[in-house]
MMTF fields as JSON, N, C-alpha, C and O atoms, coordinates in Angstrom:
{
  "mmtfVersion": "1.0.0",
  "mmtfProducer": "UNKNOWN",
  "numBonds": 447,
  "numAtoms": 448,
  "numGroups": 112,
  "numChains": 1,
  "numModels": 1,
  "chainsPerModel": [1],
  "groupsPerChain": [112],
  "chainIdList": ["A"],
  "bondAtomList": [4, 2, 8, 6, 12, 10, 16, 14, 20, 18, 24, 22, 28, 26, 32, 30, 36, 34, 40, 38, 44, 42, 48, 46, 52, 50, 56, 54, 60, 58, 64, 62, 68, 66, 72, 70, 76, 74, 80, 78, 84, 82, 88, 86, 92, 90, 96, 94, 100, 98, 104, 102, 108, 106, 112, 110, 116, 114, 120, 118, 124, 122, 128, 126, 132, 130, 136, 134, 140, 138, 144, 142, 148, 146, 152, 150, 156, 154, 160, 158, 164, 162, 168, 166, 172, 170, 176, 174, 180, 178, 184, 182, 188, 186, 192, 190, 196, 194, 200, 198, 204, 202, 208, 206, 212, 210, 216, 214, 220, 218, 224, 222, 228, 226, 232, 230, 236, 234, 240, 238, 244, 242, 248, 246, 252, 250, 256, 254, 260, 258, 264, 262, 268, 266, 272, 270, 276, 274, 280, 278, 284, 282, 288, 286, 292, 290, 296, 294, 300, 298, 304, 302, 308, 306, 312, 310, 316, 314, 320, 318, 324, 322, 328, 326, 332, 330, 336, 334, 340, 338, 344, 342, 348, 346, 352, 350, 356, 354, 360, 358, 364, 362, 368, 366, 372, 370, 376, 374, 380, 378, 384, 382, 388, 386, 392, 390, 396, 394, 400, 398, 404, 402, 408, 406, 412, 410, 416, 414, 420, 418, 424, 422, 428, 426, 432, 430, 436, 434, 440, 438, 444, 442],
  "bondOrderList": [1, 1, 1, 1, 1, 1, 1, 1, 1, 1, 1, 1, 1, 1, 1, 1, 1, 1, 1, 1, 1, 1, 1, 1, 1, 1, 1, 1, 1, 1, 1, 1, 1, 1, 1, 1, 1, 1, 1, 1, 1, 1, 1, 1, 1, 1, 1, 1, 1, 1, 1, 1, 1, 1, 1, 1, 1, 1, 1, 1, 1, 1, 1, 1, 1, 1, 1, 1, 1, 1, 1, 1, 1, 1, 1, 1, 1, 1, 1, 1, 1, 1, 1, 1, 1, 1, 1, 1, 1, 1, 1, 1, 1, 1, 1, 1, 1, 1, 1, 1, 1, 1, 1, 1, 1, 1, 1, 1, 1, 1, 1],
  "groupList": [{"groupName": "MET", "atomNameList": ["N", "CA", "C", "O"], "elementList": ["N", "C", "C", "O"], "formalChargeList": [0, 0, 0, 0], "bondAtomList": [1, 0, 2, 1, 3, 2], "bondOrderList": [1, 1, 2], "singleLetterCode": "M", "chemCompType": "L-PEPTIDE LINKING"}, {"groupName": "ASN", "atomNameList": ["N", "CA", "C", "O"], "elementList": ["N", "C", "C", "O"], "formalChargeList": [0, 0, 0, 0], "bondAtomList": [1, 0, 2, 1, 3, 2], "bondOrderList": [1, 1, 2], "singleLetterCode": "N", "chemCompType": "L-PEPTIDE LINKING"}, {"groupName": "THR", "atomNameList": ["N", "CA", "C", "O"], "elementList": ["N", "C", "C", "O"], "formalChargeList": [0, 0, 0, 0], "bondAtomList": [1, 0, 2, 1, 3, 2], "bondOrderList": [1, 1, 2], "singleLetterCode": "T", "chemCompType": "L-PEPTIDE LINKING"}, {"groupName": "LYS", "atomNameList": ["N", "CA", "C", "O"], "elementList": ["N", "C", "C", "O"], "formalChargeList": [0, 0, 0, 0], "bondAtomList": [1, 0, 2, 1, 3, 2], "bondOrderList": [1, 1, 2], "singleLetterCode": "K", "chemCompType": "L-PEPTIDE LINKING"}, {"groupName": "VAL", "atomNameList": ["N", "CA", "C", "O"], "elementList": ["N", "C", "C", "O"], "formalChargeList": [0, 0, 0, 0], "bondAtomList": [1, 0, 2, 1, 3, 2], "bondOrderList": [1, 1, 2], "singleLetterCode": "V", "chemCompType": "L-PEPTIDE LINKING"}, {"groupName": "LEU", "atomNameList": ["N", "CA", "C", "O"], "elementList": ["N", "C", "C", "O"], "formalChargeList": [0, 0, 0, 0], "bondAtomList": [1, 0, 2, 1, 3, 2], "bondOrderList": [1, 1, 2], "singleLetterCode": "L", "chemCompType": "L-PEPTIDE LINKING"}, {"groupName": "ASP", "atomNameList": ["N", "CA", "C", "O"], "elementList": ["N", "C", "C", "O"], "formalChargeList": [0, 0, 0, 0], "bondAtomList": [1, 0, 2, 1, 3, 2], "bondOrderList": [1, 1, 2], "singleLetterCode": "D", "chemCompType": "L-PEPTIDE LINKING"}, {"groupName": "GLU", "atomNameList": ["N", "CA", "C", "O"], "elementList": ["N", "C", "C", "O"], "formalChargeList": [0, 0, 0, 0], "bondAtomList": [1, 0, 2, 1, 3, 2], "bondOrderList": [1, 1, 2], "singleLetterCode": "E", "chemCompType": "L-PEPTIDE LINKING"}, {"groupName": "ILE", "atomNameList": ["N", "CA", "C", "O"], "elementList": ["N", "C", "C", "O"], "formalChargeList": [0, 0, 0, 0], "bondAtomList": [1, 0, 2, 1, 3, 2], "bondOrderList": [1, 1, 2], "singleLetterCode": "I", "chemCompType": "L-PEPTIDE LINKING"}, {"groupName": "SER", "atomNameList": ["N", "CA", "C", "O"], "elementList": ["N", "C", "C", "O"], "formalChargeList": [0, 0, 0, 0], "bondAtomList": [1, 0, 2, 1, 3, 2], "bondOrderList": [1, 1, 2], "singleLetterCode": "S", "chemCompType": "L-PEPTIDE LINKING"}, {"groupName": "GLY", "atomNameList": ["N", "CA", "C", "O"], "elementList": ["N", "C", "C", "O"], "formalChargeList": [0, 0, 0, 0], "bondAtomList": [1, 0, 2, 1, 3, 2], "bondOrderList": [1, 1, 2], "singleLetterCode": "G", "chemCompType": "PEPTIDE LINKING"}, {"groupName": "TYR", "atomNameList": ["N", "CA", "C", "O"], "elementList": ["N", "C", "C", "O"], "formalChargeList": [0, 0, 0, 0], "bondAtomList": [1, 0, 2, 1, 3, 2], "bondOrderList": [1, 1, 2], "singleLetterCode": "Y", "chemCompType": "L-PEPTIDE LINKING"}, {"groupName": "HIS", "atomNameList": ["N", "CA", "C", "O"], "elementList": ["N", "C", "C", "O"], "formalChargeList": [0, 0, 0, 0], "bondAtomList": [1, 0, 2, 1, 3, 2], "bondOrderList": [1, 1, 2], "singleLetterCode": "H", "chemCompType": "L-PEPTIDE LINKING"}, {"groupName": "PRO", "atomNameList": ["N", "CA", "C", "O"], "elementList": ["N", "C", "C", "O"], "formalChargeList": [0, 0, 0, 0], "bondAtomList": [1, 0, 2, 1, 3, 2], "bondOrderList": [1, 1, 2], "singleLetterCode": "P", "chemCompType": "L-PEPTIDE LINKING"}, {"groupName": "TRP", "atomNameList": ["N", "CA", "C", "O"], "elementList": ["N", "C", "C", "O"], "formalChargeList": [0, 0, 0, 0], "bondAtomList": [1, 0, 2, 1, 3, 2], "bondOrderList": [1, 1, 2], "singleLetterCode": "W", "chemCompType": "L-PEPTIDE LINKING"}, {"groupName": "ALA", "atomNameList": ["N", "CA", "C", "O"], "elementList": ["N", "C", "C", "O"], "formalChargeList": [0, 0, 0, 0], "bondAtomList": [1, 0, 2, 1, 3, 2], "bondOrderList": [1, 1, 2], "singleLetterCode": "A", "chemCompType": "L-PEPTIDE LINKING"}, {"groupName": "ARG", "atomNameList": ["N", "CA", "C", "O"], "elementList": ["N", "C", "C", "O"], "formalChargeList": [0, 0, 0, 0], "bondAtomList": [1, 0, 2, 1, 3, 2], "bondOrderList": [1, 1, 2], "singleLetterCode": "R", "chemCompType": "L-PEPTIDE LINKING"}, {"groupName": "PHE", "atomNameList": ["N", "CA", "C", "O"], "elementList": ["N", "C", "C", "O"], "formalChargeList": [0, 0, 0, 0], "bondAtomList": [1, 0, 2, 1, 3, 2], "bondOrderList": [1, 1, 2], "singleLetterCode": "F", "chemCompType": "L-PEPTIDE LINKING"}, {"groupName": "GLN", "atomNameList": ["N", "CA", "C", "O"], "elementList": ["N", "C", "C", "O"], "formalChargeList": [0, 0, 0, 0], "bondAtomList": [1, 0, 2, 1, 3, 2], "bondOrderList": [1, 1, 2], "singleLetterCode": "Q", "chemCompType": "L-PEPTIDE LINKING"}],
  "groupTypeList": [0, 1, 2, 3, 1, 4, 1, 4, 3, 5, 4, 1, 6, 7, 5, 7, 2, 8, 7, 9, 5, 3, 0, 1, 9, 4, 8, 9, 3, 7, 1, 10, 11, 9, 4, 12, 9, 2, 11, 8, 6, 3, 0, 13, 1, 10, 11, 10, 11, 10, 13, 2, 1, 5, 6, 3, 7, 8, 3, 4, 13, 6, 6, 7, 6, 8, 8, 8, 14, 10, 8, 10, 15, 9, 7, 1, 10, 11, 9, 9, 11, 1, 6, 8, 7, 16, 2, 5, 4, 1, 15, 6, 14, 15, 5, 4, 5, 3, 5, 7, 17, 16, 6, 7, 17, 7, 1, 3, 18, 4, 16, 7],
  "groupIdList": [1, 2, 3, 4, 5, 6, 7, 8, 9, 10, 11, 12, 13, 14, 15, 16, 17, 18, 19, 20, 21, 22, 23, 24, 25, 26, 27, 28, 29, 30, 31, 32, 33, 34, 35, 36, 37, 38, 39, 40, 41, 42, 43, 44, 45, 46, 47, 48, 49, 50, 51, 52, 53, 54, 55, 56, 57, 58, 59, 60, 61, 62, 63, 64, 65, 66, 67, 68, 69, 70, 71, 72, 73, 74, 75, 76, 77, 78, 79, 80, 81, 82, 83, 84, 85, 86, 87, 88, 89, 90, 91, 92, 93, 94, 95, 96, 97, 98, 99, 100, 101, 102, 103, 104, 105, 106, 107, 108, 109, 110, 111, 112],
  "secStructList": [7, 7, 7, 7, 7, 7, 7, 7, 7, 7, 7, 7, 6, 6, 6, 6, 6, 7, 1, 3, 3, 3, 3, 3, 3, 3, 3, 3, 3, 6, 6, 3, 3, 3, 3, 3, 3, 3, 3, 3, 3, 7, 7, 7, 6, 6, 7, 3, 3, 3, 3, 3, 3, 7, 7, 1, 7, 7, 7, 7, 7, 6, 6, 1, 3, 3, 3, 3, 3, 3, 3, 3, 3, 3, 6, 6, 7, 7, 7, 7, 7, 1, 1, 2, 2, 2, 2, 2, 2, 6, 1, 1, 3, 3, 3, 3, 3, 3, 3, 3, 7, 7, 1, 1, 7, 7, 7, 7, 7, 7, 7, 7],
  "xCoordList": [38.685, 39.71, 40.968, 41.42, 41.524, 42.774, 43.944, 43.937, 44.943, 46.152, 47.315, 47.499, 48.09, 49.274, 50.493, 50.411, 51.604, 52.856, 53.777, 53.842, 54.48, 55.485, 56.795, 56.857, 57.839, 59.155, 60.128, 60.168, 60.905, 61.914, 63.246, 63.351, 64.268, 65.592, 66.61, 66.649, 67.419, 68.478, 69.808, 70.163, 70.539, 71.858, 72.864, 72.931, 73.65, 74.539, 76.016, 76.836, 76.363, 77.764, 78.658, 79.808, 78.143, 78.942, 78.334, 78.571, 77.567, 76.828, 77.734, 77.341, 78.919, 79.819, 80.477, 80.91, 80.564, 81.295, 80.406, 80.897, 79.125, 78.246, 77.693, 77.691, 77.224, 76.678, 75.159, 74.57, 74.524, 73.063, 72.56, 73.286, 71.301, 70.637, 69.729, 69.069, 69.689, 68.781, 67.572, 67.71, 66.392, 65.168, 64.386, 64.021, 64.136, 63.307, 61.957, 61.89, 60.893, 59.56, 58.862, 58.942, 58.181, 57.455, 56.027, 55.805, 55.077, 53.667, 53.119, 53.177, 52.587, 52.096, 50.62, 50.103, 49.97, 48.569, 48.479, 49.472, 47.282, 47.106, 47.425, 47.859, 47.214, 47.391, 48.698, 48.851, 49.639, 50.909, 51.549, 51.125, 52.58, 53.299, 53.96, 54.092, 54.371, 55.149, 56.345, 56.272, 57.454, 58.693, 59.15, 59.09, 59.61, 60.12, 61.4, 61.455, 62.422, 63.675, 63.923, 63.655, 64.434, 64.795, 66.009, 66.239, 66.779, 67.958, 67.674, 67.045, 68.134, 67.902, 69.25, 70.063, 69.492, 70.724, 70.768, 69.785, 71.901, 72.006, 72.355, 72.68, 72.284, 72.641, 74.123, 74.901, 74.527, 75.947, 76.821, 76.392, 78.032, 78.978, 79.211, 79.257, 79.357, 79.617, 78.373, 78.477, 77.2, 75.969, 75.713, 75.962, 75.217, 74.744, 73.389, 72.57, 73.129, 71.878, 71.352, 72.058, 70.102, 69.49, 68.108, 67.411, 67.719, 66.359, 65.371, 65.743, 64.14, 63.072, 61.824, 61.565, 61.068, 59.877, 58.81, 59.073, 57.613, 56.544, 56.931, 57.372, 56.771, 57.126, 55.916, 56.05, 54.722, 53.502, 52.409, 52.498, 51.399, 50.273, 49.438, 49.168, 49.031, 48.16, 47.006, 47.106, 45.933, 44.77, 44.64, 44.683, 44.481, 44.39, 43.173, 42.962, 42.371, 41.243, 41.737, 42.853, 40.907, 41.291, 41.63, 42.352, 41.127, 41.369, 42.592, 42.824, 43.37, 44.574, 45.818, 45.783, 46.927, 48.192, 48.952, 48.625, 49.965, 50.725, 52.179, 52.468, 53.088, 54.513, 54.769, 54.458, 55.338, 55.598, 57.085, 57.455, 57.939, 59.38, 60.103, 59.568, 61.308, 62.121, 63.548, 63.84, 64.425, 65.799, 66.077, 65.839, 66.577, 66.861, 68.332, 69.021, 68.813, 70.214, 70.304, 69.532, 71.261, 71.477, 72.964, 73.755, 73.324, 74.723, 75.331, 76.48, 74.592, 75.119, 74.635, 74.426, 74.455, 73.995, 72.511, 71.741, 72.121, 70.746, 69.988, 70.433, 68.84, 68.01, 66.741, 66.092, 66.393, 65.186, 64.211, 64.599, 62.941, 61.895, 60.91, 61.054, 59.931, 58.902, 57.964, 57.244, 57.956, 57.033, 57.813, 58.73, 57.458, 58.192, 58.167, 59.186, 57.009, 56.922, 57.769, 58.462, 57.733, 58.548, 60.035, 60.806, 60.43, 61.826, 62.291, 63.358, 61.502, 61.919, 61.779, 62.576, 60.794, 60.632, 61.797, 62.219, 62.325, 63.428, 64.798, 65.793, 64.875, 66.148, 66.508, 65.628, 67.804, 68.259, 68.0, 67.818, 67.982, 67.761, 66.932, 67.184, 65.948, 65.131, 64.591, 64.285, 64.483, 63.802, 62.645, 62.85, 61.438, 60.235, 59.429, 59.222, 58.975, 58.06, 56.687, 56.469, 55.773, 54.427, 53.433, 53.602, 52.402, 51.342, 50.078, 49.746, 49.383, 48.09, 47.187, 47.581, 45.994, 45.055, 43.986, 43.343, 43.804, 42.823, 42.112, 42.691, 40.84, 40.083, 40.477, 40.443, 40.848, 41.269, 42.459, 42.603, 43.308, 44.514, 44.206, 43.516, 44.713, 44.625, 45.947, 46.625, 46.313, 47.549, 47.434, 46.414, 48.461, 48.451, 49.798, 50.829, 49.807, 51.061, 51.629, 50.902, 52.918, 53.592, 53.711, 54.084, 53.386, 53.535, 54.966, 55.613, 55.463, 56.826, 56.794, 57.845],
  "yCoordList": [258.433, 257.58, 258.413, 259.136, 258.313, 258.998, 258.143, 256.928, 258.765, 258.058, 258.593, 259.806, 257.707, 258.081, 257.466, 256.371, 258.14, 257.64, 257.196, 257.825, 256.115, 255.618, 255.516, 254.866, 256.148, 256.088, 255.44, 255.781, 254.511, 253.828, 253.989, 253.769, 254.371, 254.565, 253.865, 254.092, 253.026, 252.335, 252.901, 252.795, 253.5, 254.038, 253.139, 253.115, 252.396, 251.413, 251.704, 250.787, 252.965, 253.313, 252.915, 252.524, 253.011, 252.732, 251.609, 251.553, 250.72, 249.702, 248.779, 248.329, 248.492, 247.581, 248.239, 247.531, 249.568, 250.234, 250.881, 251.231, 251.047, 251.697, 250.675, 249.474, 251.159, 250.269, 250.203, 249.238, 251.224, 251.232, 251.87, 252.586, 251.591, 252.17, 253.29, 253.149, 254.388, 255.478, 255.362, 255.344, 255.285, 255.197, 256.492, 256.861, 257.171, 258.372, 258.011, 257.411, 258.367, 258.153, 259.496, 260.334, 259.68, 260.915, 260.536, 259.733, 261.11, 260.912, 262.273, 263.227, 262.346, 263.637, 263.558, 262.525, 264.694, 264.873, 266.197, 266.903, 266.511, 267.773, 268.98, 270.01, 268.872, 270.029, 270.015, 270.812, 269.131, 269.122, 267.756, 266.849, 267.617, 266.35, 266.199, 267.164, 264.976, 264.724, 263.866, 263.04, 264.074, 263.353, 262.724, 263.342, 261.478, 260.776, 260.047, 259.421, 260.123, 259.401, 258.459, 258.791, 257.288, 256.324, 255.528, 255.385, 255.014, 254.214, 252.752, 252.437, 251.87, 250.438, 249.737, 250.062, 248.767, 247.985, 247.295, 246.687, 247.389, 246.77, 245.294, 244.805, 244.6, 243.185, 243.03, 243.959, 241.857, 241.642, 241.756, 241.404, 242.243, 242.318, 240.929, 239.944, 240.85, 239.591, 238.862, 237.898, 239.298, 238.66, 239.069, 240.212, 238.13, 238.472, 239.142, 238.691, 240.201, 240.944, 241.419, 241.413, 241.827, 242.386, 242.936, 242.442, 243.96, 244.492, 243.633, 242.972, 243.653, 242.972, 243.84, 244.483, 243.863, 244.699, 244.049, 243.094, 244.591, 244.124, 244.454, 245.567, 243.508, 243.765, 243.805, 243.893, 243.74, 243.837, 244.447, 244.444, 244.958, 245.542, 244.423, 243.41, 244.622, 243.657, 244.392, 245.584, 243.696, 244.27, 243.597, 242.371, 244.416, 243.935, 244.584, 245.786, 243.811, 244.426, 245.506, 245.424, 246.508, 247.632, 247.226, 247.95, 246.087, 245.696, 244.789, 244.27, 244.589, 243.77, 244.634, 245.672, 244.188, 244.87, 244.14, 243.007, 244.803, 244.213, 244.655, 245.822, 243.72, 244.039, 244.56, 243.888, 245.767, 246.335, 246.443, 246.622, 246.335, 246.442, 245.856, 245.825, 245.398, 244.932, 244.728, 244.647, 244.648, 244.246, 243.079, 243.162, 242.007, 240.817, 240.473, 240.846, 239.757, 239.356, 237.982, 237.651, 237.192, 235.858, 235.574, 236.04, 234.804, 234.483, 233.675, 233.91, 232.748, 231.867, 232.247, 231.37, 233.515, 233.981, 234.283, 233.593, 235.282, 235.763, 235.095, 235.118, 234.496, 233.832, 234.632, 235.065, 234.826, 235.548, 234.589, 233.776, 234.698, 233.854, 234.725, 235.947, 234.117, 234.859, 235.633, 236.515, 235.331, 235.918, 236.783, 236.294, 238.046, 238.982, 238.547, 238.626, 238.088, 237.666, 236.426, 236.356, 235.461, 234.244, 234.597, 234.055, 235.493, 235.913, 236.483, 236.117, 237.374, 238.057, 237.178, 237.306, 236.297, 235.382, 234.402, 234.022, 233.987, 233.028, 233.664, 232.945, 234.973, 235.652, 235.555, 235.415, 235.631, 235.657, 237.011, 237.095, 238.063, 239.436, 240.12, 239.926, 240.916, 241.616, 242.923, 243.041, 243.886, 245.151, 245.194, 245.1, 245.335, 245.195, 246.485, 247.074, 246.922, 248.055, 247.502, 246.908, 247.711, 247.154, 248.307, 249.25, 248.236, 249.237, 248.642, 247.48, 249.463, 249.079, 250.305, 251.403, 250.119, 251.222, 251.116, 250.078, 252.209, 252.228, 253.563, 254.589, 253.54, 254.783, 255.557, 256.788, 254.833, 255.486, 254.735, 253.529, 255.454, 254.857, 254.296, 254.932, 253.115, 252.536, 251.833, 251.392, 251.728, 251.023, 249.573, 248.923, 249.081, 247.726, 247.116, 247.718, 245.933, 245.249, 244.71, 244.127, 244.897, 244.426, 242.919, 242.35, 242.264, 240.812, 240.471, 241.169, 239.403, 238.965, 237.727, 237.201],
  "zCoordList": [-9.519, -8.943, -8.696, -9.584, -7.506, -7.176, -7.605, -7.407, -8.188, -8.595, -7.79, -7.683, -7.23, -6.456, -7.108, -7.664, -7.051, -7.607, -6.483, -5.427, -6.724, -5.79, -6.55, -7.593, -6.041, -6.664, -5.699, -4.517, -6.207, -5.403, -6.1, -7.307, -5.347, -5.926, -5.037, -3.828, -5.631, -4.898, -5.363, -6.537, -4.436, -4.743, -4.047, -2.818, -4.826, -4.207, -4.439, -4.414, -4.663, -4.887, -3.713, -3.918, -2.491, -1.304, -0.474, 0.733, -1.075, -0.34, 0.468, 1.544, -0.015, 0.705, 1.918, 2.828, 1.958, 3.032, 4.094, 5.168, 3.823, 4.799, 5.791, 5.519, 6.944, 7.968, 7.943, 8.429, 7.38, 7.362, 6.076, 5.386, 5.775, 4.615, 5.101, 6.13, 4.379, 4.714, 3.799, 2.576, 4.391, 3.614, 3.796, 4.912, 2.687, 2.691, 2.099, 1.026, 2.781, 2.235, 2.125, 3.022, 1.017, 0.755, 0.383, -0.524, 1.078, 0.756, 0.372, 1.148, -0.839, -1.303, -1.661, -2.088, -1.468, -1.841, -2.586, -2.759, -3.016, -3.733, -2.864, -3.38, -1.538, -0.666, 0.132, 1.058, -0.203, 0.506, 0.517, -0.199, 1.342, 1.403, 2.768, 3.521, 3.07, 4.277, 3.902, 2.993, 4.62, 4.36, 5.664, 6.727, 5.561, 6.737, 6.342, 5.283, 7.181, 6.952, 8.113, 9.268, 7.798, 8.831, 8.367, 7.166, 9.306, 8.984, 9.297, 10.308, 8.435, 8.552, 8.458, 7.593, 9.355, 9.255, 7.899, 7.477, 7.22, 5.893, 6.013, 7.095, 4.901, 4.886, 5.204, 4.988, 5.719, 6.028, 4.778, 3.679, 4.95, 3.839, 3.262, 4.0, 1.966, 1.297, 0.827, 0.068, 1.258, 0.79, -0.668, -1.05, -1.473, -2.81, -2.666, -1.865, -3.412, -3.252, -4.593, -5.601, -4.578, -5.769, -5.468, -4.582, -6.209, -6.059, -6.849, -7.818, -6.433, -7.156, -7.093, -6.075, -8.146, -8.184, -9.061, -9.791, -8.967, -9.84, -11.271, -11.558, -12.156, -13.545, -14.457, -15.678, -13.857, -14.645, -13.777, -12.549, -14.421, -13.705, -13.097, -13.743, -11.844, -11.191, -10.532, -10.241, -10.302, -9.627, -8.268, -8.159, -7.237, -5.87, -5.225, -5.384, -4.501, -3.778, -2.818, -2.305, -2.58, -1.723, -0.297, 0.389, 0.166, 1.553, 1.714, 2.806, 0.663, 0.735, 0.568, -0.094, 1.182, 0.974, -0.124, -0.475, -0.658, -1.754, -1.669, -1.406, -1.892, -1.983, -3.391, -4.375, -3.485, -4.808, -5.132, -6.293, -4.112, -4.344, -3.145, -2.037, -3.374, -2.269, -2.717, -3.91, -1.75, -2.021, -1.083, 0.122, -1.648, -0.869, -0.942, -1.891, 0.07, 0.11, 0.764, 1.664, 0.294, 0.851, 0.935, 0.114, 1.938, 2.182, 1.037, 0.663, 0.488, -0.561, -1.953, -2.79, -2.211, -3.515, -3.491, -2.823, -4.197, -4.22, -5.349, -6.496, -5.032, -6.041, -6.267, -5.315, -7.52, -7.884, -8.562, -9.401, -8.181, -8.738, -9.52, -9.551, -10.139, -10.875, -9.959, -10.427, -8.697, -7.739, -6.75, -6.09, -6.643, -5.784, -4.316, -3.631, -3.829, -2.427, -2.179, -1.165, -3.064, -2.908, -2.913, -2.121, -3.793, -3.864, -2.533, -2.041, -1.946, -0.724, 0.515, 1.445, 0.55, 1.684, 1.751, 2.843, 0.597, 0.566, 0.779, 0.87, 0.862, 1.106, 2.59, 3.44, 2.896, 4.293, 4.935, 6.15, 4.141, 4.597, 3.533, 2.343, 3.926, 2.931, 3.481, 4.667, 2.611, 2.869, 1.888, 0.678, 2.399, 1.586, 1.612, 2.673, 0.441, 0.329, -0.002, -1.058, 0.922, 0.803, 0.839, 1.612, 0.012, 0.023, 0.598, 0.361, 1.358, 1.9, 1.801, 2.193, 1.285, 1.132, 2.205, 2.362, 2.946, 4.033, 4.024, 3.665, 4.426, 4.546, 5.792, 5.81, 6.824, 8.049, 8.619, 8.414, 9.334, 9.896, 11.274, 12.072, 11.548, 12.868, 13.148, 12.22, 14.405, 14.745, 14.307, 14.54, 13.684, 13.17, 13.451, 13.15, 14.024, 14.307, 13.013, 12.209, 12.803, 11.597, 11.651, 12.677, 10.52, 10.424, 10.092, 9.311, 10.678, 10.375, 9.521, 9.158]
}
């Protein structure tokens, strides 16, 4: 069985003054790695926000995707629930980190 690590870091020292979030993704294998950076519009100023992540180990079939981390924001205060997907779906703004395991890559339209 191959094991992969996923690290997520939220640096919010300047979150109120910046216009966008920079997301760096790194995918590594035994023979190398790739790095990709992209900028994402941040939530509006004044929104209540918070990160949410899986807090327990779960088992998911290989053909399903899973949300493992996200940051959500809402105009009237940020609400967190016991379920990561419910928390982020109910937010006014969300950035979601989802994993999907596939044997081969194919173009896939993102679900909204």
